[in-house]
N, C-alpha and C positions, 0 to 999 in steps of 0.2 A: 484574600490570602496574600501574604508578603512573599515576593520572589527573592529567595536568599542566594540564588545563583549569581556569582560574581563574573562579570564580563572580563574577558582577557585583556591585558594591557595592550595598547596599540602603539605602533611606532612608525616613523618615516626613516628611511635609510638614505645616507648621503655619501657619495664617493666622487673621486676625481679621475679624469683621464689626463695623464701627465706625460712628460718625456720618458719617464721610466715605466709607465703602465699604459698599455694599449686599451682601446675601447672594448675589445673582446675579453681581455683580462679583467677589466673593471666589471663587466657584466657577470663574469663567472665569480669574481670575489663578492659581488653583491648577492648572488644566489647563495653563496656559502654564508654570508652575513645574515641573510634571511633565515637560513637553517639554524644558525647559532641563536638567533632571536627566538625562533620557534622552540628550540630546546630549552630556552630560558623562560618559556611561557608567554612570549610576546608575539602578537600578530602584526605582521607588516601590512600597512595600508597604502604605502606610496614610496617610490624611490626617486631620488634626485641625483642627476649626474651633471657635472660641469667639466669642461675642458680648460685646463690651466697648465701653464708650464711648470708651476710648482704651487703648493698650497699657500693661500693667503696667510701671512704671518699673524694677522689679527683675528680673523674669523674662519679660517680654513677655506671657505668658499668666497667668491667675490660678492660685491654689494648687491648686484642684480639678482643673483641666485639666492642670496640671503632673504631678500624681499619676497621672492617667489615662495620660498619655504614658509616665511612668516604669514603670507596671505593664505596659504593652504591650511596651516594649523589654526588660523583664525576662523576659517569656515568649516573645519572638520574636527571631530574629537580625536585628539592625539595626545598621548601621555608622555612619549619619549622620542627624542631624536638621537639616532645612532650613526656615528661616523665610522667609515671603514678603515681609518688609519688612526694612529695615536694622536691625540690633541696635546699641545703644549699647555702648561699651566696658564699662560696668558690667554690662549684660545678658549680654554674652559671658562675662565672668568668673563671674557667678552661675550661668549655665546650664552652663558647663563644670564648675563645682563640683557641680552637681546630677547631671549625667549621666556624670561621671568619664571613662571611656575612649571614650565615643561622641563622634564629631566633631560640632561645632556650626557650621553655615554659615548665612548669610543670602543673600537674593537677589543682592545685589551681588557677594558673594564667589564665588557660583556662576557668575555672568556673567563675572567676571574669569578664573575657571578655564577657561571655554570659550574666551575670547579667547586665553589662553596656549596652549591646544591648537591653535588655528586659525592663529595668527600664523606666517607663513612668511618674510617679509623681515626683514632686520636692523632696519629702522625700526619695523615692527610689534612685534617682540619687545621692543625697548627701550621702546616706548610702553606695552605691557602690563605689563612689569616695573615701570615707574615708577608706573603706576596701582595695582598691587598693593601696593607699598611705601607709597604715600601713603594708601591705604585702611587698611592694617594698622598703620601707625605708632601711632595713638592707641589701638589695641586690643592692644598687646603684652601677652601673658599667658604662662602656662607653656609654651605651644606654641613659644615663641621661645627657650627656654633653649639650644637647639643653636647659636644664632648666635655665641656667644662662643667656640665651638670651630672656627669656619670659618677663622679666620686664624691658628690656633696659639695657644699660651698665653703665650709670652714677650712682655712689654710690652703685653698686651692691656688689662688693667684698671688704672686709675689708683688712687692711694691713697684708700681709703674708698669706692670706687665699687661699688655693688651690681651684681648680675648683670643686673637689669632695666635699670639705667641704662646698663650696657655695651651691652646689646642696642639700646637707643634710640639710642645714639651711632653704632653700626654702621649701623643703618637710616637715620639722618639723613645720614650720610656717603654711603651708597649712593644716596639720593635726589638729593643734590647732584651726584654723579658722573653719574647717569643723565640729569639735566636738562642738564648740560653736553654730554653726548654727543648728546642729542636736538637741542640747539640747532645743533650742527654738521651733523647729518643734515637738519634743517629748512632750513638755508641751501642745502644741495645741492639739496633738493627745490624751493626757490624758484627756483633757477637753472634747473632743468629746466622748471618751469612758465613762466618768462619766455621760454624758447626756443620754447614752444608758442604764444606770443601772436599769431603770424601765422596761426593757425587758430581758427575758432570752437570753443568747448568746450561739450559737452553732458554733464551728469552725471545718472546714475541714482540716485535716492534713494527711500526707502520703508521701511516696517516690515520687520523681519527675516522672511525666508522667504516673500516675496511673489512671487518669480520674477524678480528683477532680473538675476541671472547668466544665466538661461535667455534672457531678452530680449536681453541683451548678446550672447550667442552667436548669436542669430537675426539681429540687426541687423548685427553686425560680421563674421558668417560666420567666426568664429575659435573655437578651443577655449578655453573659459573654464569653470573648475570650478563645477559646480552640484550641489546636494544638498538633499534634503528634510529639512534640519536647521536649527536656529536658528544664525545667524552662520556660515553656510558660507563667506562672504566676510568677511575681516577686512582684508586688504591691498587697497589701491586697484589696479585694473587699467585700463590705458588702451589703447584701440585706435583706429587711424585708419580712418575710414569715408568713403566717397564716395557721394553721392547726386546723380544727374545728373552734372555735372562739378564739383560743389562738395565739397571735402574738409572734414572736421571731426574733432575728437577726441571719442570717447565714453568716459566713465569710469564704471566700476562701483565703488560705495562701500559701506562697512559699513552694515548695516541698523540702524535704530533700534528701540527697544523701550521699553515702560513702565518707569519707575523705573530708567532707565539710570544707572549710577553716575557721579556728577559727576567723579570722578577720571579716568574713561575719556574723558569729553568734553574735559577739560583736556589729558590726555596725547595724545589723538588730534587735537590742533590742526592739525598739518600735513596729516593725512588729510582732515580736515573743510575745510581750505583748498581742496581740490579742488572742494568744493561751493560754498564762498564765492566762488571766483574763476571759476566756470562762467558761461557766458553764458545758457544755457538749462537748465532742470531737467526731467527726466522723472520725475514722482512716480508710482511704480508702487504699485498697490493690489491686494490679493487680494480681489476682489469676492465670492469664495465663502466668505470667513470671516464668521461671524455678527457680529463686531464691527469690520467694516472701517471704519465711520465713525469709531469711536473711534481706530483706527489712523491715519486721516487726520489727526485732531486731534493725536495724539502727534507725528507727523512734522512737521506745520505748526508746532507749538509749538517743536520742536527747531530747525527752520529759522529761526524767529524769534529764538531764543536766540543763534544763531551769526551773525545778520545776513544771512540769505540768503532772507528771505521775500518780497522784492519782485521777484524775477527772473521773466522769462517762463517759464511752467510749463505743461507738458502733463500733465493728469491721466490716467494710463493704468490703466484698470480691467482687470486681468489675470485669467486663469483663468475666463473666462465659460463654458467647457465644464464646469466643476465647480459652477457657481452653482445654488443651490436657493432659491427664494423662501420666506420665512417664511409659515406658514399664517395668521397673524394680522396680517400686515403690510399697509401701505397700498398695496402693489404689486398687490393683488388687485383689479384694475379690470375684469376680464372675468368675467362670470357668465353661465352658460347656464341657461336655464329648466329643463332636464331634465338630471340627472346631474352628475357632477363635471367641472370644467374640466380638459381634458387637460394633462398635465405640461408638454409642449412649449409649449402656448399660455400657460400661467402663467409659464413661464420667460421667453419672449419679451416678454410684457406687462410683467413686472417689470423686465427690462433696459431696455425703452423708457421706462418710468416713471423709472428712475434716470437714464437719459441726458437726458431732458427736464429733470429736476430740477437736475442738475449743469450742464447747458448754459445754462439760463436764470437760475440763482440763485447757483451756487457757483464756477464756473470758466469761464474764457474758452475753453480748449482741452481737449476731453474725447474720449477714444476708448476703446472696449470691445474687448478682444482676448483671444486665447489664444496666448501665446508658444510654448507646448508644441506646439499644433496648427497654429500659424501662421495663425490666423483674424484677419482684418482688419489684417494687418501692413501691407498697402499703404496703408490709410487712415492708419496711424500714420506711415509713411514720408512721406506727403504733408505731414502736419502738421509733422514735423521739418524737412523740406526747406524749407518756406516760412519757418520761423523762422530756420533756419541761413542761408538765402539772404540774409535781411535783414541779419544780422550780418556775413556774408561780404562783402557789397557796401560796408559801411562801412570794411572793411579794404582791399578791392581795388575801388575805384570803377569801374575800366575792365575788369573781368572780363567775358568773353563768356559770357553765360548760355545753358545748354542745358536745356530743360524736362525735368523728371524723367521724363515719359512717353516721351521720345525717347531715353533713355539707360539703360544698365544701372547698377546700384548694386553696390558690392562693399566688402569690408573687408580690411584687411591689418594684421598685427601691429605693435604698438609697445610696447616694454617699459613696464610700469607703474611 
């Protein structure tokens, strides 16, 4: 009997410790890269780390580390080598020359691959394809020699035009076509958003895999896809929600991540417009993640880049049920004279410390919840209600207000 089960693709991961990136940061980034690879269906079998002041201009890593990687893949079945930073066109060509039949990817190309897998709507598919072509255009190498055969042979190549030049022309034409197509889709999206101007708009933002879709499902009481993988949501999803008797639109958006490819940010302009044009932001944070504060900075920086940093924002610390205080952290405020501090006490103390810190120093509106277990959801609803009510009454000054405590809240579907 023939075994038709296909083994997962295997990969080694490569990263550097540099002047700008510590060993601890590199380890964490590699863990995230492994998660990205897993999301893409690739199994990590080995990681390689080298300490350099800066990446080698020719092969990213130094000669000795390159030989070490080469030796490993000679002795072990490896399909792909993934680098945790963007590779220059020259580095791609040199590395492909060194590793022959082994695929060479960098972090951005891996993220683009995941986006292409996750895109469901026509708009998202066009956005991802455009980002891929814009990213790959300056990196055209031997992997692109198939392009000249995509449209047949007759009339393909001009006089004296090399195969690489033909490939570049095809990609350039495709980029122009996709941009034109995306402009038409963007105009349709703008029309839909203008039709929604008579309702307050709330957008969920945050690092990838922090629980935005789960929270969306809880607040809107509607089926929204949620999965414990990076970039489970690529397409924006919009639902109508009513708190008290005040309706508003709630939008789930694509998650942010460190080193997000700039081509993706450019291509996903219309999706990010959902964030730019929102009246209120729910910045969701996975408080159980060891680097949640860095994640906050990444999201805040991206919001600033797209001109959405000054909006009324609720900082929603999610996954409190999974939160574990660090042993050496400043959260350890409770000490007993005898024995260890109980875990539950440490956890509550740490959460109270964080709440006090963010309430008094870093954010105007803060709430700690578990979307999965529905902990403190009522407190979050109260915060949303008060902000939405303020916006709603600027649109409808004569609206009769019904206090949230006296009304039921519900959600109903609205196509995204």
